[in-house]
N, CA, C and O of each residue as an XYZ file, in Angstrom:
916
protein
N       9.330     11.483     25.294
C       9.413     10.159     24.684
C       8.072      9.454     24.795
O       7.529      9.329     25.892
N       7.538      8.996     23.685
C       6.287      8.235     23.672
C       6.604      6.748     23.573
O       7.652      6.360     23.058
N       5.684      5.913     24.075
C       5.910      4.474     24.085
C       4.686      3.745     23.531
O       3.556      3.988     23.955
N       4.933      2.844     22.573
C       3.867      2.074     21.951
C       4.267      0.607     21.871
O       5.452      0.272     21.868
N       3.261     -0.263     21.807
C       3.497     -1.702     21.635
C       2.597     -2.235     20.526
O       1.432     -1.854     20.411
N       3.164     -3.127     19.709
C       2.448     -3.785     18.608
C       2.856     -5.248     18.611
O       3.998     -5.575     18.932
N       1.936     -6.124     18.257
C       2.263     -7.546     18.172
C       1.703     -8.152     16.895
O       0.774     -7.610     16.296
N       2.269     -9.274     16.482
C       1.725    -10.128     15.425
C       1.484     -9.371     14.119
O       0.357     -9.288     13.632
N       2.561     -8.824     13.566
C       2.473     -8.113     12.284
C       2.337     -9.107     11.135
O       1.638     -8.830     10.161
N       2.985    -10.241     11.234
C       2.834    -11.345     10.281
C       2.958    -10.921      8.815
O       2.088    -11.216      7.996
N       4.032    -10.238      8.505
C       4.307     -9.935      7.098
C       3.471     -8.828      6.501
O       3.548     -8.599      5.294
N       2.677     -8.134      7.289
C       1.825     -7.038      6.784
C       2.626     -5.733      6.820
O       2.358     -4.847      7.632
N       3.604     -5.634      5.932
C       4.551     -4.521      5.972
C       3.899     -3.186      5.640
O       4.234     -2.172      6.253
N       2.970     -3.163      4.676
C       2.325     -1.901      4.308
C       1.520     -1.341      5.474
O       1.533     -0.135      5.724
N       0.820     -2.219      6.185
C       0.043     -1.789      7.349
C       0.969     -1.291      8.449
O       0.697     -0.268      9.076
N       2.038     -1.996      8.681
C       3.019     -1.626      9.707
C       3.637     -0.267      9.386
O       3.744      0.587     10.265
N       4.044     -0.062      8.135
C       4.627      1.231      7.748
C       3.616      2.360      7.935
O       3.957      3.425      8.450
N       2.376      2.125      7.517
C       1.351      3.156      7.666
C       1.137      3.505      9.138
O       0.992      4.674      9.493
N       1.120      2.491      9.981
C       0.905      2.723     11.414
C       2.016      3.578     12.010
O       1.740      4.505     12.771
N       3.251      3.282     11.678
C       4.375      3.980     12.307
C       4.646      5.339     11.679
O       5.041      6.276     12.373
N       4.438      5.453     10.367
C       4.786      6.689      9.670
C       3.646      7.706      9.635
O       3.891      8.906      9.757
N       2.413      7.248      9.472
C       1.301      8.169      9.233
C       0.314      8.257     10.396
O      -0.355      9.277     10.558
N       0.217      7.209     11.203
C      -0.686      7.248     12.350
C       0.079      7.686     13.599
O      -0.284      8.677     14.232
N       1.120      6.963     13.949
C       1.906      7.314     15.128
C       2.915      8.423     14.849
O       3.264      9.188     15.748
N       3.380      8.511     13.613
C       4.415      9.486     13.227
C       5.617      9.395     14.187
O       6.020     10.375     14.813
N       6.156      8.198     14.268
C       7.271      7.962     15.181
C       8.475      8.803     14.791
O       8.759      9.009     13.611
N       9.178      9.286     15.815
C      10.361     10.112     15.603
C      11.454      9.686     16.567
O      11.218      8.902     17.488
N      12.651     10.211     16.345
C      13.778      9.889     17.207
C      13.410     10.155     18.665
O      12.868     11.209     18.998
N      13.707      9.198     19.516
C      13.398      9.311     20.934
C      12.156      8.563     21.348
O      11.996      8.241     22.525
N      11.257      8.272     20.394
C      10.088      7.455     20.711
C      10.521      6.005     20.906
O      11.554      5.578     20.389
N       9.720      5.258     21.655
C       9.995      3.838     21.887
C       8.879      2.990     21.287
O       7.696      3.282     21.465
N       9.270      1.940     20.578
C       8.324      0.999     19.994
C       8.716     -0.402     20.418
O       9.836     -0.849     20.169
N       7.786     -1.090     21.061
C       8.016     -2.465     21.508
C       7.202     -3.385     20.612
O       5.985     -3.237     20.499
N       7.877     -4.332     19.978
C       7.237     -5.266     19.052
C       7.302     -6.660     19.659
O       8.379     -7.155     19.991
N       6.123     -7.295     19.803
C       6.023     -8.489     20.636
C       6.060     -9.794     19.854
O       5.489    -10.795     20.287
N       6.725     -9.790     18.712
C       6.965    -11.042     18.009
C       5.974    -11.344     16.903
O       4.992    -10.628     16.705
N       6.261    -12.436     16.178
C       5.513    -12.858     14.990
C       5.522    -11.767     13.928
O       4.477    -11.278     13.499
N       6.732    -11.400     13.517
C       6.926    -10.452     12.424
C       6.681    -11.117     11.075
O       6.305    -10.458     10.105
N       6.899    -12.431     11.023
C       6.972    -13.150      9.749
C       5.788    -14.093      9.567
O       4.986    -14.317     10.473
N       5.717    -14.642      8.329
C       4.800    -15.732      7.959
C       3.380    -15.225      7.664
O       2.878    -14.280      8.273
N       2.775    -15.906      6.704
C       1.387    -15.707      6.284
C       1.173    -14.455      5.443
O       0.590    -14.546      4.363
N       1.617    -13.312      5.891
C       1.428    -12.076      5.132
C       2.384    -11.967      3.965
O       3.279    -12.800      3.825
N       2.212    -10.938      3.103
C       2.937    -10.877      1.834
C       4.372    -10.382      1.910
O       5.126    -10.605      0.963
N       4.798     -9.711      2.999
C       6.116     -9.070      2.944
C       6.826     -9.105      4.294
O       7.019     -8.070      4.932
N       7.207    -10.295      4.717
C       7.938    -10.437      5.976
C       9.267     -9.696      5.920
O       9.654     -9.046      6.891
N       9.963     -9.787      4.802
C      11.236     -9.070      4.656
C      11.017     -7.573      4.823
O      11.817     -6.896      5.467
N       9.939     -7.055      4.248
C       9.659     -5.630      4.359
C       9.407     -5.194      5.790
O       9.754     -4.074      6.165
N       8.802     -6.068      6.602
C       8.590     -5.759      8.019
C       9.929     -5.560      8.715
O      10.127     -4.576      9.428
N      10.849     -6.503      8.504
C      12.155     -6.402      9.163
C      12.936     -5.205      8.633
O      13.596     -4.505      9.401
N      12.866     -4.968      7.328
C      13.556     -3.805      6.761
C      13.034     -2.507      7.370
O      13.805     -1.578      7.611
N      11.729     -2.442      7.617
C      11.180     -1.225      8.220
C      11.643     -1.072      9.660
O      11.890      0.044     10.116
N      11.765     -2.181     10.380
C      12.329     -2.118     11.731
C      13.742     -1.544     11.681
O      14.089     -0.661     12.466
N      14.550     -2.046     10.759
C      15.913     -1.536     10.624
C      15.894     -0.033     10.318
O      16.703      0.724     10.853
N      14.969      0.390      9.457
C      14.880      1.797      9.092
C      14.475      2.679     10.268
O      15.019      3.768     10.450
N      13.520      2.207     11.061
C      13.113      2.969     12.244
C      14.278      3.121     13.217
O      14.496      4.199     13.769
N      15.017      2.048     13.421
C      16.167      2.113     14.321
C      17.214      3.083     13.798
O      17.822      3.820     14.574
N      17.428      3.088     12.491
C      18.393      4.013     11.887
C      17.955      5.465     12.064
O      18.789      6.369     12.118
N      16.633      5.685     12.155
C      16.098      7.038     12.329
C      16.046      7.477     13.793
O      15.579      8.575     14.098
N      16.518      6.634     14.683
C      16.586      7.010     16.084
C      15.415      6.578     16.938
O      15.342      6.933     18.115
N      14.485      5.808     16.360
C      13.392      5.254     17.156
C      13.932      4.066     17.952
O      14.607      3.198     17.399
N      13.636      4.033     19.233
C      14.113      2.935     20.079
C      13.169      1.752     19.909
O      12.156      1.649     20.601
N      13.509      0.860     18.982
C      12.680     -0.309     18.692
C      13.271     -1.504     19.425
O      14.432     -1.858     19.219
N      12.458     -2.129     20.287
C      12.865     -3.349     20.974
C      11.922     -4.472     20.555
O      10.704     -4.299     20.518
N      12.501     -5.615     20.243
C      11.734     -6.693     19.616
C      11.815     -7.985     20.422
O      12.857     -8.330     20.979
N      10.687     -8.685     20.466
C      10.610     -9.981     21.122
C      10.475    -11.105     20.106
O      10.070    -10.891     18.963
N      10.816    -12.285     20.541
C      10.657    -13.484     19.731
C       9.243    -14.028     19.881
O       8.724    -14.139     20.992
N       8.625    -14.366     18.748
C       7.338    -15.036     18.760
C       7.495    -16.491     18.360
O       8.586    -16.926     17.992
N       6.409    -17.241     18.431
C       6.490    -18.650     18.066
C       6.845    -18.836     16.592
O       7.470    -19.835     16.237
N       6.462    -17.900     15.733
C       6.793    -18.053     14.312
C       8.277    -17.825     14.059
O       8.857    -18.489     13.199
N       8.901    -16.911     14.779
C      10.352    -16.770     14.662
C      11.047    -18.025     15.181
O      12.068    -18.447     14.637
N      10.490    -18.617     16.236
C      11.076    -19.837     16.784
C      10.987    -20.989     15.791
O      11.959    -21.717     15.588
N       9.815    -21.151     15.172
C       9.673    -22.214     14.164
C      10.649    -21.995     13.023
O      11.273    -22.936     12.530
N      10.774    -20.740     12.609
C      11.679    -20.416     11.511
C      13.127    -20.786     11.853
O      13.831    -21.380     11.036
N      13.556    -20.434     13.047
C      14.920    -20.767     13.451
C      15.114    -22.277     13.557
O      16.159    -22.802     13.169
N      14.113    -22.970     14.079
C      14.208    -24.429     14.177
C      14.261    -25.069     12.801
O      14.872    -26.123     12.626
N      13.621    -24.433     11.819
C      13.593    -24.969     10.454
C      14.972    -25.014      9.818
O      15.179    -25.720      8.831
N      15.911    -24.269     10.372
C      17.284    -24.303      9.861
C      17.977    -25.621     10.183
O      18.976    -25.967      9.553
N      17.447    -26.367     11.172
C      18.156    -27.528     11.690
C      17.350    -28.812     11.665
O      17.888    -29.875     11.975
N      16.077    -28.747     11.305
C      15.225    -29.929     11.363
C      14.272    -29.964     10.187
O      13.592    -28.978      9.905
N      14.218    -31.095      9.500
C      13.292    -31.243      8.374
C      11.839    -31.193      8.853
O      10.975    -30.647      8.167
N      11.578    -31.759     10.019
C      10.221    -31.706     10.569
C       9.818    -30.266     10.874
O       8.692    -29.856     10.595
N      10.746    -29.503     11.448
C      10.461    -28.099     11.753
C      10.311    -27.292     10.473
O       9.499    -26.369     10.410
N      11.087    -27.633      9.457
C      10.960    -26.952      8.175
C       9.582    -27.185      7.578
O       8.951    -26.250      7.083
N       9.116    -28.416      7.621
C       7.782    -28.731      7.105
C       6.706    -27.991      7.888
O       5.741    -27.500      7.303
N       6.866    -27.907      9.221
C       5.905    -27.191     10.051
C       5.906    -25.708      9.721
O       4.848    -25.083      9.638
N       7.087    -25.148      9.535
C       7.201    -23.723      9.213
C       6.533    -23.407      7.883
O       5.758    -22.456      7.783
N       6.831    -24.202      6.864
C       6.245    -23.964      5.544
C       4.727    -24.101      5.581
O       4.016    -23.379      4.882
N       4.238    -25.020      6.390
C       2.793    -25.238      6.505
C       2.098    -24.067      7.196
O       0.906    -23.838      6.990
N       2.849    -23.325      8.017
C       2.271    -22.240      8.806
C       2.698    -20.857      8.309
O       2.849    -19.923      9.097
N       2.889    -20.740      7.011
C       3.153    -19.429      6.420
C       4.590    -19.158      6.061
O       4.906    -18.081      5.558
N       5.483    -20.125      6.309
C       6.880    -19.924      5.962
C       7.110    -19.775      4.474
O       8.073    -19.138      4.050
N       6.216    -20.369      3.668
C       6.360    -20.233      2.212
C       6.227    -18.772      1.797
O       6.931    -18.325      0.891
N       5.341    -18.024      2.440
C       5.188    -16.601      2.126
C       6.424    -15.815      2.552
O       6.825    -14.862      1.884
N       7.020    -16.219      3.664
C       8.242    -15.553      4.120
C       9.374    -15.782      3.132
O      10.083    -14.842      2.771
N       9.548    -17.024      2.691
C      10.580    -17.306      1.694
C      10.363    -16.471      0.437
O      11.312    -15.908     -0.110
N       9.125    -16.390     -0.017
C       8.824    -15.632     -1.239
C       9.186    -14.163     -1.066
O       9.654    -13.532     -2.013
N       8.981    -13.610      0.119
C       9.296    -12.194      0.336
C      10.793    -11.929      0.232
O      11.211    -10.815     -0.083
N      11.596    -12.950      0.497
C      13.048    -12.835      0.360
C      13.521    -13.264     -1.029
O      14.719    -13.218     -1.311
N      12.615    -13.674     -1.885
C      13.007    -14.189     -3.200
C      13.828    -15.447     -3.088
O      14.717    -15.691     -3.903
N      13.534    -16.254     -2.075
C      14.333    -17.449     -1.788
C      13.476    -18.703     -1.930
O      12.257    -18.659     -1.768
N      14.120    -19.795     -2.229
C      13.467    -21.103     -2.254
C      13.974    -21.993     -1.131
O      13.381    -23.032     -0.839
N      15.065    -21.589     -0.506
C      15.677    -22.347      0.590
C      15.879    -21.409      1.763
O      16.351    -20.287      1.579
N      15.533    -21.844      2.965
C      15.648    -20.985      4.128
C      17.079    -20.495      4.341
O      17.294    -19.405      4.871
N      18.051    -21.300      3.929
C      19.445    -20.906      4.117
C      19.882    -19.827      3.134
O      21.001    -19.322      3.223
N      19.005    -19.471      2.195
C      19.297    -18.370      1.279
C      18.887    -17.014      1.854
O      19.180    -15.978      1.258
N      18.220    -17.012      2.992
C      17.883    -15.746      3.650
C      19.178    -15.114      4.159
O      19.954    -15.785      4.839
N      19.431    -13.843      3.848
C      20.704    -13.211      4.230
C      20.991    -13.293      5.723
O      20.082    -13.293      6.553
N      22.258    -13.362      6.034
C      22.706    -13.597      7.410
C      22.231    -12.515      8.371
O      21.945    -12.810      9.531
N      22.140    -11.263      7.911
C      21.758    -10.200      8.854
C      20.322    -10.388      9.369
O      20.001     -9.989     10.489
N      19.470    -10.994      8.547
C      18.097    -11.249      8.988
C      18.059    -12.421      9.963
O      17.360    -12.373     10.975
N      18.809    -13.466      9.654
C      18.859    -14.615     10.568
C      19.454    -14.201     11.910
O      19.024    -14.685     12.957
N      20.440    -13.310     11.880
C      21.020    -12.810     13.130
C      19.985    -12.016     13.923
O      19.926    -12.108     15.149
N      19.173    -11.237     13.213
C      18.100    -10.491     13.884
C      17.182    -11.445     14.626
O      16.846    -11.208     15.786
N      16.767    -12.533     13.963
C      15.851    -13.484     14.596
C      16.515    -14.181     15.784
O      15.876    -14.388     16.815
N      17.776    -14.537     15.647
C      18.471    -15.239     16.730
C      18.635    -14.361     17.965
O      18.648    -14.866     19.088
N      18.760    -13.061     17.767
C      19.037    -12.154     18.881
C      17.772    -11.678     19.603
O      17.866    -10.921     20.569
N      16.603    -12.107     19.151
C      15.357    -11.637     19.760
C      15.236    -12.100     21.208
O      15.573    -13.237     21.540
N      14.754    -11.213     22.055
C      14.558    -11.505     23.471
C      13.227    -12.230     23.679
O      12.386    -12.274     22.782
N      13.050    -12.792     24.868
C      11.830    -13.511     25.203
C      10.848    -12.661     26.004
O       9.652    -12.952     26.014
N      11.323    -11.633     26.665
C      10.443    -10.773     27.450
C      11.134     -9.435     27.695
O      12.357     -9.320     27.618
N      10.311     -8.427     27.993
C      10.819     -7.098     28.344
C      10.058     -6.610     29.569
O       8.849     -6.392     29.489
N      10.732     -6.432     30.699
C      10.073     -5.875     31.884
C      10.156     -4.344     31.864
O      11.228     -3.778     31.653
N       9.032     -3.692     32.082
C       8.983     -2.241     32.207
C       8.432     -1.889     33.579
O       8.042     -2.776     34.339
N       8.397     -0.608     33.901
C       7.939     -0.193     35.224
C       6.470     -0.566     35.454
O       6.106     -1.031     36.533
N       5.625     -0.356     34.426
C       4.193     -0.599     34.589
C       3.696     -1.804     33.815
O       2.542     -2.204     33.970
N       4.547     -2.390     32.985
C       4.125     -3.472     32.106
C       5.165     -4.582     32.096
O       6.335     -4.369     32.416
N       4.709     -5.763     31.723
C       5.605     -6.884     31.431
C       5.224     -7.381     30.047
O       4.109     -7.861     29.840
N       6.146     -7.268     29.100
C       5.871     -7.574     27.705
C       6.393     -8.961     27.339
O       7.529     -9.316     27.652
N       5.538     -9.736     26.672
C       5.895    -11.099     26.281
C       5.043    -11.471     25.077
O       3.996    -10.863     24.853
N       5.469    -12.452     24.303
C       4.694    -12.770     23.098
C       3.368    -13.448     23.419
O       2.311    -12.969     23.009
N       3.416    -14.552     24.145
C       2.204    -15.361     24.338
C       1.645    -15.284     25.757
O       0.429    -15.210     25.934
N       2.505    -15.299     26.762
C       2.054    -15.299     28.151
C       3.115    -15.903     29.054
O       4.259    -16.093     28.640
N       2.736    -16.201     30.281
C       3.667    -16.724     31.275
C       3.055    -17.921     31.996
O       1.845    -17.988     32.210
N       3.913    -18.856     32.361
C       3.482    -20.064     33.064
C       3.651    -19.854     34.559
O       4.745    -20.026     35.098
N       2.561    -19.482     35.230
C       2.634    -19.209     36.664
C       2.516    -20.471     37.509
O       2.457    -20.389     38.736
N       2.481    -21.638     36.868
C       2.592    -22.871     37.646
C       4.028    -23.104     38.093
O       4.287    -23.931     38.968
N       4.956    -22.377     37.494
C       6.361    -22.444     37.879
C       6.626    -21.449     39.004
O       5.997    -20.392     39.069
N       7.558    -21.792     39.886
C       7.967    -20.848     40.918
C       8.510    -19.579     40.287
O       8.233    -18.476     40.759
N       9.284    -19.733     39.220
C       9.789    -18.601     38.451
C       9.264    -18.731     37.024
O       9.797    -19.535     36.258
N       8.232    -17.966     36.635
C       7.663    -18.108     35.294
C       8.629    -17.751     34.170
O       8.368    -18.069     33.010
N       9.734    -17.099     34.496
C      10.695    -16.735     33.462
C      11.543    -17.921     33.008
O      12.284    -17.821     32.030
N      11.433    -19.040     33.718
C      12.209    -20.217     33.342
C      11.568    -20.986     32.188
O      12.244    -21.775     31.528
N      10.285    -20.773     31.937
C       9.583    -21.519     30.896
C       9.498    -20.682     29.630
O       8.511    -19.983     29.403
N      10.529    -20.757     28.815
C      10.564    -19.958     27.586
C       9.569    -20.472     26.551
O       9.034    -19.691     25.764
N       9.320    -21.763     26.546
C       8.343    -22.305     25.595
C       6.972    -21.680     25.833
O       6.258    -21.357     24.883
N       6.609    -21.512     27.096
C       5.324    -20.884     27.407
C       5.277    -19.448     26.918
O       4.231    -18.988     26.458
N       6.378    -18.739     27.009
C       6.418    -17.352     26.549
C       6.103    -17.237     25.062
O       5.629    -16.200     24.598
N       6.369    -18.307     24.321
C       6.131    -18.311     22.874
C       4.796    -18.916     22.492
O       4.225    -18.533     21.471
N       4.277    -19.852     23.281
C       3.174    -20.705     22.836
C       1.937    -20.733     23.728
O       0.869    -21.127     23.260
N       2.038    -20.339     24.972
C       0.966    -20.625     25.925
C      -0.366    -19.997     25.498
O      -0.417    -18.856     25.039
N      -1.427    -20.766     25.662
C      -2.793    -20.282     25.499
C      -3.635    -20.916     26.604
O      -3.096    -21.589     27.483
N      -4.918    -20.713     26.569
C      -5.770    -21.367     27.554
C      -5.963    -20.529     28.801
O      -6.063    -19.304     28.730
N      -6.017    -21.205     29.959
C      -6.428    -20.548     31.194
C      -5.256    -20.071     32.046
O      -5.396    -19.949     33.263
N      -4.101    -19.797     31.434
C      -2.932    -19.387     32.215
C      -3.183    -18.106     33.017
O      -2.558    -17.896     34.056
N      -4.085    -17.256     32.544
C      -4.342    -15.992     33.235
C      -5.038    -16.201     34.581
O      -5.008    -15.324     35.444
N      -5.665    -17.367     34.756
C      -6.360    -17.637     36.013
C      -5.400    -17.953     37.153
O      -5.801    -17.987     38.316
N      -4.141    -18.184     36.820
C      -3.160    -18.570     37.848
C      -2.133    -17.471     38.107
O      -1.055    -17.745     38.635
N      -2.453    -16.241     37.745
C      -1.494    -15.145     37.898
C      -1.025    -14.991     39.339
O      -1.797    -15.126     40.288
N       0.261    -14.705     39.467
C       0.833    -14.367     40.768
C       0.942    -12.841     40.818
O       1.896    -12.260     40.299
N      -0.036    -12.210     41.443
C      -0.061    -10.750     41.464
C       1.092    -10.174     42.288
O       1.545     -9.058     42.032
N       1.560    -10.931     43.267
C       2.728    -10.479     44.016
C       3.939    -10.402     43.107
O       4.708     -9.442     43.158
N       4.105    -11.435     42.263
C       5.221    -11.441     41.310
C       5.095    -10.279     40.326
O       6.096     -9.657     39.970
N       3.884     -9.986     39.889
C       3.677     -8.902     38.917
C       3.986     -7.530     39.515
O       4.380     -6.614     38.793
N       3.814     -7.387     40.807
C       4.147     -6.136     41.499
C       3.465     -4.925     40.853
O       4.084     -3.879     40.660
N       2.182     -5.086     40.525
C       1.417     -3.982     39.979
C       1.514     -3.800     38.479
O       0.851     -2.928     37.917
N       2.327     -4.608     37.825
C       2.469     -4.486     36.367
C       1.331     -5.199     35.644
O       0.697     -6.106     36.182
N       1.097     -4.768     34.423
C       0.123     -5.396     33.537
C       0.884     -6.180     32.479
O       1.793     -5.642     31.848
N       0.526     -7.437     32.277
C       1.127     -8.238     31.209
C       0.515     -7.816     29.878
O      -0.707     -7.749     29.744
N       1.362     -7.533     28.901
C       0.914     -7.224     27.544
C       1.461     -8.311     26.624
O       2.661     -8.585     26.622
N       0.574     -8.929     25.842
C       0.998    -10.034     24.985
C       0.200    -10.039     23.691
O      -0.764     -9.289     23.537
N       0.612    -10.892     22.767
C      -0.101    -11.128     21.520
C      -0.466    -12.595     21.413
O      -0.945    -13.198     22.374
N      -0.233    -13.176     20.218
C      -0.318    -14.615     19.978
C      -1.734    -15.148     19.804
O      -1.941    -16.085     19.033
N      -2.708    -14.579     20.497
C      -4.084    -15.055     20.423
C      -4.950    -13.955     19.819
O      -5.312    -13.010     20.520
N      -5.294    -14.055     18.523
C      -6.011    -12.949     17.865
C      -7.413    -12.753     18.420
O      -8.153    -13.707     18.658
N      -7.752    -11.482     18.618
C      -9.049    -11.093     19.137
C      -9.698    -10.065     18.213
O      -9.012     -9.347     17.484
N     -11.014    -10.006     18.254
C     -11.720     -8.941     17.541
C     -11.612     -7.655     18.360
O     -11.321     -7.683     19.556
N     -11.851     -6.544     17.696
C     -11.634     -5.239     18.321
C     -12.422     -5.060     19.612
O     -11.877     -4.577     20.604
N     -13.688     -5.439     19.613
C     -14.503     -5.197     20.811
C     -13.957     -5.955     22.021
O     -14.055     -5.479     23.152
N     -13.376     -7.148     21.778
C     -12.826     -7.923     22.898
C     -11.513     -7.328     23.386
O     -11.207     -7.389     24.577
N     -10.736     -6.755     22.475
C      -9.514     -6.062     22.900
C      -9.866     -4.843     23.736
O      -9.286     -4.627     24.800
N     -10.811     -4.049     23.258
C     -11.188     -2.829     23.975
C     -11.825     -3.142     25.327
O     -11.652     -2.385     26.283
N     -12.555     -4.244     25.414
C     -13.217     -4.605     26.669
C     -12.213     -4.863     27.786
O     -12.542     -4.723     28.963
N     -11.006     -5.233     27.426
C      -9.988     -5.482     28.445
C      -9.686     -4.223     29.257
O      -9.423     -4.302     30.457
N      -9.724     -3.071     28.604
C      -9.421     -1.818     29.299
C     -10.503     -1.452     30.302
O     -10.214     -0.871     31.348
N     -11.743     -1.789     29.989
C     -12.832     -1.490     30.907
C     -12.589     -2.175     32.250
O     -12.817     -1.593     33.311
N     -12.127     -3.408     32.184
C     -11.874     -4.150     33.409
C     -10.718     -3.619     34.221
O     -10.616     -3.906     35.414
N      -9.829     -2.833     33.586
C      -8.671     -2.304     34.292
C      -8.933     -0.934     34.903
O      -8.027     -0.344     35.490
N     -10.149     -0.418     34.780
C     -10.486      0.832     35.438
C     -10.394      0.655     36.955
O     -10.528     -0.463     37.454
N     -10.165      1.752     37.697
C      -9.934      1.632     39.148
C     -11.038      0.918     39.912
O     -10.769      0.280     40.930
N     -12.274      1.014     39.440
C     -13.370      0.397     40.181
C     -13.675     -1.022     39.718
O     -14.681     -1.608     40.119
N     -12.811     -1.572     38.879
C     -13.006     -2.928     38.386
C     -11.937     -3.839     38.980
O     -10.975     -3.367     39.586
N     -12.111     -5.136     38.804
C     -11.123     -6.084     39.353
C     -10.755     -7.116     38.297
O     -10.760     -8.318     38.562
N     -10.439     -6.642     37.109
C     -10.101     -7.549     36.014
C      -8.693     -8.105     36.180
O      -7.874     -7.569     36.926
N      -8.438     -9.188     35.469
C      -7.091     -9.745     35.411
C      -6.170     -8.745     34.735
O      -6.516     -8.242     33.666
N      -5.006     -8.431     35.311
C      -4.114     -7.420     34.743
C      -3.335     -7.933     33.535
O      -2.114     -8.082     33.576
N      -4.071     -8.196     32.465
C      -3.485     -8.716     31.228
C      -4.160     -8.032     30.051
O      -5.380     -7.869     30.036
N      -3.359     -7.629     29.056
C      -3.889     -7.061     27.824
C      -3.338     -7.842     26.641
O      -2.124     -7.910     26.451
N      -4.220     -8.429     25.850
C      -3.823     -9.059     24.592
C      -4.004     -8.044     23.480
O      -5.073     -7.447     23.354
N      -2.970     -7.840     22.671
C      -3.034     -6.816     21.629
C      -2.871     -7.406     20.221
O      -2.428     -6.712     19.306
N      -3.226     -8.672     20.053
C      -3.200     -9.289     18.728
C      -4.549     -9.059     18.059
O      -5.538     -9.704     18.406
N      -4.589     -8.139     17.101
C      -5.814     -7.852     16.374
C      -6.008     -8.707     15.140
O      -6.908     -8.445     14.343
N      -5.161     -9.746     14.964
C      -5.305    -10.639     13.815
C      -5.139     -9.920     12.493
O      -5.903    -10.149     11.556
N      -4.141     -9.048     12.414
C      -3.977     -8.200     11.226
C      -3.970     -8.989      9.923
O      -4.571     -8.560      8.938
N      -3.306    -10.120      9.907
C      -3.125    -10.868      8.666
C      -4.390    -11.606      8.230
O      -4.474    -12.082      7.098
N      -5.362    -11.700      9.118
C      -6.594    -12.418      8.812
C      -7.666    -11.461      8.294
O      -7.553    -10.244      8.437
N      -8.684    -12.020      7.703
C      -9.791    -11.215      7.213
C     -10.760    -10.863      8.324
O     -10.533    -11.213      9.482
N     -11.862    -10.157      7.974
C     -12.881     -9.811      8.962
C     -13.375    -11.068      9.682
O     -13.416    -12.144      9.085
N     -13.750    -10.940     10.961
C     -13.949     -9.705     11.723
C     -12.698     -9.190     12.420
O     -12.772     -8.213     13.165
N     -11.562     -9.819     12.198
C     -10.320     -9.317     12.792
C      -9.646     -8.424     11.746
O     -10.233     -7.415     11.356
N      -8.467     -8.747     11.286
C      -7.862     -8.006     10.191
C      -7.430     -6.596     10.520
O      -7.459     -5.721      9.654
N      -7.021     -6.353     11.788
C      -6.558     -5.025     12.173
C      -5.258     -5.125     12.960
O      -5.054     -6.055     13.740
N      -4.387     -4.151     12.739
C      -3.181     -4.041     13.557
C      -3.545     -3.203     14.773
O      -4.017     -2.073     14.645
N      -3.322     -3.765     15.941
C      -3.641     -3.076     17.192
C      -2.371     -2.437     17.745
O      -1.333     -3.089     17.857
N      -2.465     -1.160     18.089
C      -1.366     -0.422     18.704
C      -1.785     -0.042     20.120
O      -2.841      0.559     20.315
N      -0.974     -0.384     21.095
C      -1.221      0.020     22.476
C      -0.333      1.209     22.809
O       0.893      1.111     22.750
N      -0.948      2.322     23.157
C      -0.221      3.476     23.689
C       0.043      3.176     25.160
O      -0.876      3.197     25.979
N       1.280      2.902     25.487
C       1.616      2.469     26.839
C       1.490      3.601     27.855
O       1.268      3.342     29.038
N       1.628      4.835     27.417
C       1.525      5.965     28.332
C       0.065      6.279     28.651
O      -0.294      6.452     29.815
N      -0.771      6.353     27.622
C      -2.186      6.672     27.812
C      -3.014      5.434     28.151
O      -4.167      5.550     28.568
N      -2.427      4.250     27.972
C      -3.132      2.972     28.097
C      -4.427      3.012     27.270
O      -5.533      2.864     27.790
N      -4.239      3.215     25.983
C      -5.353      3.263     25.039
C      -4.932      2.557     23.757
O      -3.742      2.350     23.516
N      -5.917      2.186     22.934
C      -5.663      1.436     21.715
C      -5.899      2.286     20.476
O      -6.734      3.191     20.471
N      -5.153      1.979     19.436
C      -5.408      2.454     18.090
C      -5.529      1.210     17.201
O      -4.848      0.211     17.433
N      -6.388      1.272     16.194
C      -6.574      0.145     15.297
C      -6.401      0.615     13.858
O      -6.990      1.610     13.437
N      -5.573     -0.130     13.109
C      -5.309      0.193     11.708
C      -5.748     -0.990     10.867
O      -5.236     -2.096     11.035
N      -6.683     -0.769      9.970
C      -7.176     -1.835      9.117
C      -6.063     -2.346      8.207
O      -5.193     -1.585      7.783
N      -6.101     -3.633      7.916
C      -5.088     -4.258      7.067
C      -5.050     -3.594      5.691
O      -6.068     -3.522      5.004
N      -3.871     -3.108      5.293
C      -3.684     -2.467      3.997
C      -2.930     -3.355      3.024
O      -2.666     -2.939      1.896
N      -2.578     -4.569      3.432
C      -1.751     -5.436      2.581
C      -2.610     -6.310      1.673
O      -2.079     -7.099      0.892
């Protein structure tokens, strides 16, 4: 069984399909962890979710987290202010991918998918989350808003005892390739880097980002797929 993690696909369905089908060649028994922000900004948010459903049907163990964009989308169902915020931040592209003009026209199975998304996934060697963790709390798992939104200097307050040797893997903050790769250098045995890996390659954006970053969790190495959408 192989294990991979991807974050912040943002509607780039063609790139996502290419990564899973032609680069990783995922098969039944493989595990794929997706760290949120499937929707908004890119051209085919519906296609991203449909491909997730297809991978699961083929026996790939796909586990998905909630990102801040899924949260905004869900809030938009109940608040005009949240709806305006969602549309301003790429929700219009998501609606178009569903052929909808009203968020309530999105089919129920997709809304159920978004509602059921988890906030974090603990693994033996990794802790997966969309944005990060608030270590100013005695229990960082109590601050779900931080898991979706946190940026800034949160990594400086890590509780390494709480991490118990795990590396936090997150997205949410797009980085250029060289900065993503530099994180691994610091995690070599003779280095003392912060045990955190950001894997948001800013796929939906243009150069110098514009790449989908794949983390091979077993080899602890990166693959980069240029935006094909």
